[in-house]
C-alpha positions as CSV (number, residue, x, y, z in Angstrom):
1,M,5.6,22.8,-7.1
2,Q,8.8,22.1,-5.3
3,P,11.3,20.0,-7.4
4,V,11.8,16.4,-6.3
5,P,15.5,15.4,-6.2
6,R,16.5,12.8,-8.7
7,L,17.9,9.6,-7.1
8,N,20.7,8.2,-9.2
9,D,20.6,4.4,-8.5
10,P,19.9,2.9,-11.9
11,T,18.9,-0.8,-11.8
12,R,16.7,-3.3,-13.5
13,W,13.2,-3.7,-12.2
14,R,10.4,-6.2,-12.7
15,L,6.9,-4.8,-13.4
16,L,3.7,-6.7,-12.6
17,V,0.4,-5.1,-13.6
18,D,-2.4,-7.4,-12.3
19,A,-6.1,-7.4,-12.9
20,G,-8.4,-6.9,-9.9
21,A,-8.5,-9.9,-7.5
22,N,-10.0,-10.5,-4.1
23,G,-8.2,-9.2,-1.0
24,A,-6.9,-12.6,0.2
25,W,-5.2,-13.3,-3.1
26,N,-3.7,-9.8,-3.4
27,M,-2.2,-10.1,0.1
28,A,-1.0,-13.7,-0.6
29,V,0.8,-12.5,-3.8
30,D,2.5,-9.6,-2.1
31,E,3.8,-11.9,0.7
32,A,4.8,-14.6,-1.7
33,I,7.0,-12.1,-3.6
34,L,8.5,-10.9,-0.3
35,D,9.3,-14.5,0.6
36,R,11.2,-14.9,-2.6
37,Y,13.4,-11.9,-1.9
38,A,13.9,-13.2,1.7
39,G,15.1,-16.7,0.4
40,P,18.5,-18.0,-0.6
41,Q,17.9,-17.5,-4.3
42,A,16.7,-13.9,-4.1
43,P,16.7,-12.0,-7.4
44,D,18.7,-8.8,-7.7
45,E,16.0,-6.7,-9.4
46,P,13.2,-5.2,-7.3
47,T,9.6,-5.6,-8.2
48,L,6.9,-3.0,-8.7
49,R,3.4,-4.4,-8.6
50,L,0.2,-2.5,-9.5
51,Y,-3.2,-4.0,-8.8
52,G,-6.9,-3.5,-7.7
53,F,-9.4,-5.3,-5.6
54,R,-12.5,-7.1,-6.9
55,P,-14.7,-7.2,-5.0
56,A,-14.0,-4.2,-2.8
57,A,-12.3,-5.1,0.4
58,L,-11.6,-3.6,3.8
59,S,-8.1,-4.4,4.8
60,L,-7.0,-4.4,8.5
61,G,-3.5,-3.7,9.7
62,R,-1.4,-6.6,11.0
63,L,-2.0,-5.8,14.7
64,Q,-5.4,-4.0,14.4
65,E,-8.3,-5.2,16.6
66,A,-10.8,-6.7,14.2
67,A,-13.8,-6.5,16.5
68,T,-13.6,-2.7,16.8
69,S,-12.5,-2.0,13.2
70,H,-15.3,-3.1,10.9
71,C,-19.1,-3.6,10.7
72,P,-19.7,-7.2,9.8
73,D,-23.3,-6.7,8.8
74,Y,-22.6,-3.8,6.4
75,L,-19.7,-5.6,4.8
76,R,-21.8,-8.7,4.2
77,E,-24.8,-6.8,2.9
78,S,-22.5,-4.7,0.6
79,G,-20.4,-7.6,-0.7
80,I,-17.2,-6.1,0.7
81,D,-14.4,-8.6,1.6
82,L,-12.5,-8.4,4.9
83,V,-8.8,-9.2,4.9
84,R,-5.8,-8.6,7.2
85,R,-2.6,-7.2,5.7
86,P,0.8,-8.5,6.6
87,T,1.9,-4.9,7.3
88,G,0.9,-2.7,10.1
89,G,-1.4,0.3,10.5
90,N,-5.1,0.9,10.3
91,A,-8.0,0.0,8.0
92,V,-8.2,0.9,4.3
93,L,-11.3,0.5,2.1
94,H,-10.0,-0.7,-1.3
95,D,-12.7,0.1,-3.8
96,Q,-12.2,2.9,-6.4
97,E,-8.5,3.0,-5.9
98,R,-5.1,1.7,-7.1
99,T,-2.7,-0.3,-4.9
100,Y,1.0,-0.4,-5.4
101,S,3.6,-2.7,-3.9
102,V,7.4,-2.7,-4.0
103,M,9.4,-5.7,-3.0
104,G,13.2,-6.1,-3.0
105,R,16.4,-6.8,-1.1
106,L,17.7,-4.6,1.5
107,R,21.3,-3.3,1.9
108,Q,21.7,-2.7,-1.9
109,P,20.8,0.3,-4.0
110,P,18.3,1.8,-4.2
111,F,17.1,0.4,-0.8
112,D,20.4,0.4,1.1
113,G,19.2,2.8,3.8
114,G,16.9,2.3,6.8
115,V,13.1,2.1,7.1
116,L,12.5,5.8,6.7
117,E,14.9,6.1,3.8
118,T,13.1,3.4,1.9
119,Y,9.8,5.2,2.5
120,R,11.4,8.5,1.2
121,R,12.8,6.8,-1.9
122,I,9.4,5.3,-2.9
123,A,7.6,8.5,-1.8
124,A,9.8,10.5,-4.3
125,C,8.6,8.3,-7.1
126,L,4.9,8.7,-6.0
127,V,5.2,12.4,-5.9
128,V,6.7,12.6,-9.4
129,A,3.9,10.4,-10.7
130,L,1.2,12.6,-9.0
131,Q,2.9,15.7,-10.4
132,R,2.7,14.2,-13.9
133,L,-1.1,14.0,-13.3
134,N,-1.2,17.7,-12.4
135,V,-1.5,17.1,-8.7
136,D,0.4,19.4,-6.4
137,A,1.6,16.6,-4.1
138,V,4.3,16.8,-1.5
139,V,5.7,14.7,1.3
140,G,3.9,16.1,4.2
141,P,5.4,17.2,7.6
142,G,2.9,15.0,9.5
143,Q,0.3,16.0,12.0
144,P,1.2,17.7,15.3
145,R,1.7,15.2,18.0
146,E,-1.4,16.2,19.9
147,T,-3.5,15.6,16.7
148,R,-1.9,12.1,16.2
149,E,-2.6,11.2,19.8
150,R,-6.2,12.4,19.6
151,R,-6.8,10.3,16.5
152,R,-4.7,7.3,17.4
153,G,-7.8,5.3,18.4
154,E,-9.5,5.9,15.0
155,A,-9.8,2.8,12.8
156,A,-9.1,4.4,9.4
157,C,-5.7,4.6,7.9
158,F,-6.3,8.0,6.3
159,A,-7.2,9.7,9.6
160,L,-3.5,9.6,10.5
161,L,-0.7,11.4,8.8
162,S,3.0,10.6,9.5
163,S,6.0,12.7,8.4
164,H,6.9,10.7,5.3
165,E,3.4,10.4,3.8
166,I,2.1,12.2,0.7
167,T,-0.4,15.0,0.9
168,H,-2.3,17.4,-1.3
169,A,-3.4,20.7,0.2
170,G,-2.6,19.3,3.7
171,R,-4.8,16.2,3.2
172,K,-3.5,12.7,3.1
173,L,-3.5,11.3,-0.5
174,V,-1.4,8.1,-0.2
175,G,-1.3,5.6,2.7
176,S,1.6,3.2,2.8
177,A,3.1,0.6,5.2
178,Q,6.2,-1.6,5.2
179,L,7.3,-5.1,6.3
180,R,10.9,-6.3,6.6
181,R,11.9,-9.9,6.7
182,R,15.3,-11.6,6.5
183,G,17.0,-9.0,4.4
184,A,14.0,-8.2,2.3
185,F,11.2,-5.7,2.4
186,L,7.6,-5.2,1.2
187,Q,6.0,-1.8,1.0
188,H,2.5,-1.4,-0.3
189,G,0.0,1.4,-0.3
190,S,-3.3,2.7,-1.5
191,I,-4.0,5.7,-3.8
192,P,-7.8,6.4,-3.9
193,L,-9.0,7.4,-7.4
194,R,-12.3,8.4,-5.8
195,S,-13.3,8.1,-2.1
196,D,-16.5,8.0,-0.2
197,A,-16.2,9.0,3.4
198,G,-19.8,7.7,4.1
199,E,-19.0,4.3,2.7
200,L,-15.8,4.1,4.7
201,A,-17.6,5.0,7.9
202,R,-20.3,2.4,7.3
203,S,-17.7,-0.2,6.6
204,L,-15.8,0.6,9.8
205,G,-19.0,1.0,11.9
206,A,-17.4,4.3,13.2
207,P,-17.2,7.9,12.2
208,V,-14.3,9.2,10.0
209,A,-12.8,12.6,9.6
210,P,-13.3,13.4,5.9
211,E,-11.3,16.6,6.2
212,S,-8.1,14.7,6.9
213,F,-7.9,12.9,3.5
214,T,-8.6,13.4,-0.2
215,D,-8.5,11.4,-3.5
216,L,-6.9,11.6,-6.8
217,E,-9.9,12.9,-8.7
218,A,-10.4,15.7,-6.2
219,A,-6.7,16.6,-6.2
220,A,-6.4,16.5,-10.0
221,G,-9.7,18.2,-10.7
222,V,-10.6,15.6,-13.3
223,P,-11.3,11.8,-13.2
224,V,-8.1,9.7,-13.4
225,A,-8.3,6.1,-14.7
226,A,-6.3,3.3,-13.2
227,D,-4.2,2.9,-16.4
228,Q,-3.4,6.6,-16.4
229,F,-2.1,6.3,-12.8
230,D,-0.2,3.1,-13.7
231,T,1.6,4.8,-16.6
232,A,2.5,7.9,-14.5
233,L,3.9,5.7,-11.7
234,V,5.9,3.4,-13.9
235,T,7.4,6.4,-15.7
236,A,8.1,8.1,-12.4
237,F,10.0,5.1,-11.1
238,A,12.0,4.9,-14.3
239,E,12.9,8.6,-14.2
240,T,13.5,9.0,-10.5
241,L,15.4,5.8,-9.8
242,G,17.0,5.4,-13.2
243,A,15.1,2.1,-13.4
244,S,14.7,-0.1,-16.5
245,M,11.2,-1.6,-16.2
246,S,10.5,-5.1,-17.7
247,R,6.9,-6.3,-17.8
248,A,6.7,-9.8,-16.3
249,T,4.4,-12.3,-14.5
250,L,4.7,-14.3,-11.3
251,S,7.3,-17.0,-11.3
252,A,6.2,-20.6,-10.7
253,E,7.8,-20.5,-7.3
254,E,5.8,-17.3,-6.4
255,M,2.6,-18.7,-7.7
256,D,3.0,-21.9,-5.7
257,R,3.8,-19.9,-2.5
258,A,0.9,-17.4,-3.1
259,T,-1.5,-20.4,-3.5
260,Q,-0.3,-21.8,-0.2
261,L,-0.6,-18.5,1.6
262,Y,-4.0,-17.9,0.1
263,S,-5.3,-21.2,1.4
264,W,-3.9,-21.5,4.9
265,K,-3.4,-17.9,5.9
266,Y,-5.3,-15.2,4.1
267,R,-8.6,-17.2,3.9
268,S,-8.2,-18.2,7.5
269,T,-10.7,-16.7,10.0
270,A,-8.0,-17.0,12.7
271,W,-5.7,-14.7,10.7
272,T,-8.4,-12.3,9.6
273,Y,-10.0,-11.9,13.0
274,E,-7.2,-12.6,15.4
275,G,-4.0,-12.1,13.3
276,R,-2.5,-15.4,14.3
277,V,-1.2,-18.3,12.3
278,G,2.1,-18.8,14.0
279,T,4.1,-16.5,11.7
280,R,7.0,-14.2,12.9
281,E,6.8,-11.3,10.6
282,Q,7.6,-7.8,11.9
283,A,5.0,-5.3,10.8
284,R,6.0,-1.7,10.4
285,G,4.3,1.4,9.0
286,P,1.4,3.8,9.5
287,L,-1.0,2.7,6.7
C-alpha cells in the first residue's frame, strides 16, 4: 500500500452518528447543517456525520432527470424511497451501505483550498479508514476520457470514476459529491458495505456495469459492520487531520431548519421529480 501523507491541520470537530432514517430526513439534516455554516453565526469546528437509510432509498443527483433515472413500479413494490440530493451527480442506491457527510466553513484550515483540494483532504481520510479495514484503497486516476464519455448517459453514480475518487483494484468503492454555499460546504458520499448490481439495475430501470464498482465486503474479503466502518473513519479523521472529535447532537437551530426542509422541500414531489423549489444552490461533484 502506498503511504497517505499526513495533513497537519489540527482542529476541533463535531461528530454526529445517527440511526437510520428515511431519505428525505437525511438530506434535510445535511442541508440544515450546511445552512448553519453558511449563516452569520457559523461555528468554527467542522462536522462529520455518519448515517444510514431506513428504508432503503434511491437518491438522484441535483440536476438528474428523474423520469429516465428510476423505475417507479419497482421502487414502490420494493418499498424503496426516492429522494433528490442537494448535490450533483448520478443515482445511488442507499441500502446496505454507510453514508458520510462533512460540513464546514471554507477559507480556513483544513478546508482553505479549492473544490478539488477539499475532495483530496477528505479522500485522504477515507483511504486511511479503508486501509485500517485491510482494504487496499487508493485515490484513483479516473477513467479515460473516452470511457467517461461513453458512460456519461448512465444513471448510476458508480458507473463513473473521476480523478479524485477512491478505488480498490481499479473499481470505484466510494462515491462523493460536494455543494458550496455562501462560504460553507457540504460533501457527502456513499460507501457500500455490500452491493447488489441486479437490485440497482431494477431500481434504475436500466442496465448497470457491475465491473466498474465494488463494495467494502468484497474489497476487505470479510463482512464489515457499520460500526466497524464508523470507528475506522473517525479514527482516520483524527489521525490524518489532527482532529479532536467530540460526539454531539443537532442543535435546536439545526433541528428546526431540518424540519422545515423536510416538510417543504425534500418531501415535495416538485423537488423530487423536477428539482425545483426556488432555491439557488450550486451543485458540484461526480457522485
